[in-house]
C-alpha positions as CSV (number, residue, x, y, z in Angstrom):
1,X,-16.6,18.4,-24.0
2,X,-19.5,16.5,-25.5
3,X,-20.4,15.5,-22.0
4,X,-21.9,17.5,-18.7
5,X,-19.0,17.3,-16.2
6,X,-19.0,15.1,-13.4
7,X,-22.3,15.6,-11.0
8,X,-22.6,12.4,-8.7
9,X,-20.6,9.6,-8.2
10,X,-22.1,6.3,-6.1
11,X,-20.3,3.8,-4.7
12,X,-19.6,1.0,-1.9
13,X,-18.0,2.8,0.7
14,X,-14.8,1.0,1.3
15,X,-12.8,1.9,4.4
16,X,-9.1,1.9,2.6
17,X,-7.5,4.2,5.2
18,X,-9.1,2.6,8.2
19,X,-8.0,-0.6,7.7
20,X,-4.4,0.3,6.9
21,X,-4.4,2.1,10.3
22,X,-5.8,-0.5,12.2
23,X,-4.0,-2.8,10.4
24,X,-0.6,-1.0,11.5
25,X,-1.2,-0.9,15.2
26,X,-2.2,-4.8,14.7
27,X,1.4,-5.5,12.8
28,X,3.2,-3.5,15.3
29,X,1.4,-5.6,18.4
30,X,1.9,-9.1,16.4
31,X,5.7,-8.6,15.6
32,X,6.5,-7.7,19.4
33,X,4.8,-10.8,20.3
34,X,6.9,-12.8,17.2
35,X,10.2,-10.8,18.5
36,X,9.4,-12.7,22.1
37,X,8.5,-16.2,20.5
38,X,11.7,-15.9,18.3
39,X,13.5,-14.9,21.6
40,X,12.3,-17.9,23.7
41,X,13.5,-20.5,20.7
42,X,17.2,-19.3,20.6
43,X,17.4,-19.2,24.2
44,X,16.2,-22.8,24.7
45,X,15.1,-26.4,23.2
46,X,12.4,-25.5,20.4
47,X,9.3,-26.8,21.7
48,X,6.1,-27.9,19.1
49,X,4.1,-25.3,20.8
50,X,6.8,-22.2,20.2
51,X,7.3,-23.2,16.9
52,X,3.2,-23.2,15.9
53,X,3.0,-19.9,17.7
54,X,5.9,-18.5,15.5
55,X,4.7,-19.8,12.4
56,X,1.1,-18.6,12.9
57,X,2.5,-14.6,14.0
58,X,4.5,-14.8,10.8
59,X,1.6,-16.0,9.0
60,X,-0.7,-13.3,10.4
61,X,2.0,-10.3,9.9
62,X,2.3,-11.3,6.5
63,X,-1.6,-11.7,5.8
64,X,-2.3,-8.1,7.5
65,X,0.9,-6.6,5.6
66,X,-0.2,-7.7,2.1
67,X,-3.7,-6.3,2.9
68,X,-2.7,-3.2,3.7
69,X,-0.3,-2.5,0.9
70,X,-3.4,-3.4,-1.8
71,X,-5.9,-1.3,0.3
72,X,-3.3,1.3,0.5
73,X,-2.9,1.6,-3.1
74,X,-6.2,0.8,-4.3
75,X,-7.7,3.5,-1.8
76,X,-5.2,5.9,-3.6
77,X,-6.3,5.1,-7.4
78,X,-9.6,5.2,-6.3
79,X,-9.5,8.6,-4.9
80,X,-7.3,10.1,-7.9
81,X,-10.0,8.7,-10.2
82,X,-12.6,10.6,-8.0
83,X,-10.6,13.5,-8.3
84,X,-10.3,13.7,-11.8
85,X,-13.9,13.7,-12.5
86,X,-14.0,17.0,-10.8
87,X,-12.7,18.4,-13.7
88,X,-13.4,15.8,-16.5
89,X,-16.2,13.6,-18.2
90,X,-16.3,9.7,-17.6
91,X,-15.5,9.8,-21.4
92,X,-12.7,11.8,-21.5
93,X,-11.1,10.0,-18.2
94,X,-11.7,6.5,-19.7
95,X,-10.2,7.5,-23.3
96,X,-7.0,9.2,-21.9
97,X,-6.3,9.0,-18.2
98,X,-7.9,5.2,-17.4
99,X,-4.9,3.4,-18.8
100,X,-1.8,5.2,-16.9
101,X,-0.2,3.7,-13.9
102,X,-1.5,4.8,-10.7
103,X,1.7,6.9,-10.1
104,X,1.5,8.8,-13.4
105,X,-2.0,9.4,-12.5
106,X,-1.0,10.9,-9.4
107,X,1.6,12.8,-11.1
108,X,-0.5,14.0,-14.3
109,X,-4.3,14.7,-13.0
110,X,-3.5,17.1,-10.2
111,X,-1.2,18.9,-13.4
112,X,-4.3,18.8,-15.5
113,X,-6.6,20.2,-12.7
114,X,-4.7,23.1,-11.4
115,X,-1.7,23.4,-13.8
116,X,0.6,22.6,-10.8
117,X,1.8,18.9,-9.7
118,X,3.3,17.1,-6.7
119,X,7.0,17.3,-6.9
120,X,8.5,14.2,-8.1
121,X,11.2,14.6,-5.5
122,X,8.7,14.7,-2.9
123,X,8.7,12.1,0.3
124,X,5.0,11.7,-0.6
125,X,5.3,10.8,-4.3
126,X,9.0,8.5,-3.2
127,X,6.5,6.5,-0.7
128,X,3.7,6.4,-3.2
129,X,6.3,5.0,-5.8
130,X,7.3,2.5,-3.2
131,X,3.8,1.4,-2.2
132,X,2.8,0.8,-5.8
133,X,6.2,-1.4,-6.8
134,X,5.5,-3.4,-3.4
135,X,1.5,-3.8,-4.2
136,X,2.8,-5.2,-7.8
137,X,5.0,-7.6,-6.2
138,X,2.2,-8.6,-4.1
139,X,-0.4,-9.2,-7.0
140,X,2.1,-10.5,-9.4
141,X,4.3,-12.6,-7.0
142,X,6.7,-15.2,-8.7
143,X,8.9,-16.1,-5.7
144,X,12.5,-16.8,-6.2
145,X,13.3,-19.2,-9.3
146,X,16.3,-21.1,-9.5
147,X,17.8,-23.9,-11.7
148,X,20.5,-24.9,-9.4
149,X,19.1,-28.2,-7.6
150,X,22.2,-28.1,-4.9
151,X,20.1,-25.3,-3.3
152,X,18.3,-28.1,-1.2
153,X,21.5,-29.9,-0.4
154,X,23.7,-27.4,0.0
155,X,23.2,-25.2,3.6
156,X,24.8,-22.1,2.4
157,X,22.7,-21.6,-1.0
158,X,19.6,-22.7,0.5
159,X,20.2,-20.2,3.6
160,X,21.0,-17.5,0.7
161,X,17.5,-18.2,-1.0
162,X,15.9,-18.0,2.5
163,X,17.7,-14.8,3.2
164,X,15.7,-13.0,-0.2
165,X,12.7,-14.4,0.5
166,X,13.0,-12.9,4.1
167,X,14.1,-9.8,2.8
168,X,10.8,-9.3,0.4
169,X,8.7,-10.4,3.1
170,X,10.3,-7.2,5.4
171,X,9.9,-5.0,2.9
172,X,6.3,-5.7,2.4
173,X,6.0,-5.6,6.2
174,X,7.9,-2.2,6.0
175,X,5.6,-0.8,3.5
176,X,2.3,-1.8,5.2
177,X,3.4,0.2,8.2
178,X,3.8,2.9,6.1
179,X,1.0,2.7,4.3
180,X,-1.4,5.2,6.7
181,X,1.5,7.8,6.4
182,X,2.0,7.6,2.5
183,X,-2.0,8.0,2.1
184,X,-1.8,10.9,4.3
185,X,1.1,12.5,2.8
186,X,0.1,12.2,-0.3
187,X,-3.4,13.6,0.2
188,X,-2.0,16.4,2.1
189,X,0.5,17.5,-0.5
190,X,-2.2,17.6,-3.3
191,X,-4.2,20.0,-1.0
192,X,-1.0,22.2,-1.1
193,X,-1.5,22.7,-4.7
194,X,-5.3,22.4,-4.5
195,X,-7.1,24.3,-1.7
196,X,-10.4,24.0,-3.1
197,X,-13.4,23.6,-0.8
198,X,-14.7,20.2,-2.5
199,X,-11.0,18.6,-2.3
200,X,-10.5,19.8,1.0
201,X,-13.8,17.8,2.0
202,X,-12.9,14.8,-0.1
203,X,-9.7,14.2,2.0
204,X,-11.1,15.1,5.4
205,X,-13.8,12.4,4.6
206,X,-11.5,9.7,3.3
207,X,-9.0,10.1,6.4
208,X,-12.2,10.4,8.7
209,X,-12.3,7.0,10.7
210,X,-15.3,7.8,12.7
211,X,-18.4,5.6,12.6
212,X,-20.9,7.1,10.4
C-alpha cells in the first residue's frame, strides 16, 4: 500500500453506548407509567388530564426509542470504521469499504483483518441486522400510504391502519430496549475472533460508562 498504516485517529468523543444504555432504563420506566395511565383510561371516564399524560408518555417513549436505535447503529458503524483502520489505510478504506452497508462492513472487515468472520447465524448478527433495518425505517420513514379514502369513514379500516402504525412503534421501542445488548454482543463476538490487545482495549473503552 502506498500510505502508512493508521497511526492516530482524532475525533469528538460521542457516548453512543451510554446514551442507549441510559435510554433503555428511561423507556422501561416510562412504559410502566404509560401502562398505568392506559389502565386508568380503560377503567373510568377519560379526563383531559389523563389524555394529555397519555400523549406525553407515548411521545417520550417514541423519542427516546428513535434516539437509541439511531445512536446504536451509528456507534457500531463508527466502531467498525476505526477497527478497519487498524489494518488498512484511509485511502484503501474509502476506495473499497466505505460504500458497503453497515451490516456488510461487520461481515467483511473482521474477515479481512483476521481471516475469520462473525457467523451470520449468530445472535449478534441477527440483532445487528434488525437494528439496521429499524434504523433505516426511522431515517427513511414513509408511514403507511393508502388510496382508499374510505379509511377515514370506515372504523374497521381505520383501526387496521392504526394497528399497523402501532406495530411499527412497538418494533422501534423493542429494538431500542435491545440496543445496548446488540452493541455489547456484536463487540464481544468480534473479540472471539480477534483477541488483540488493541481491540480489547477499544471494546472496554467503548462499553465503559464512567466519567472521564
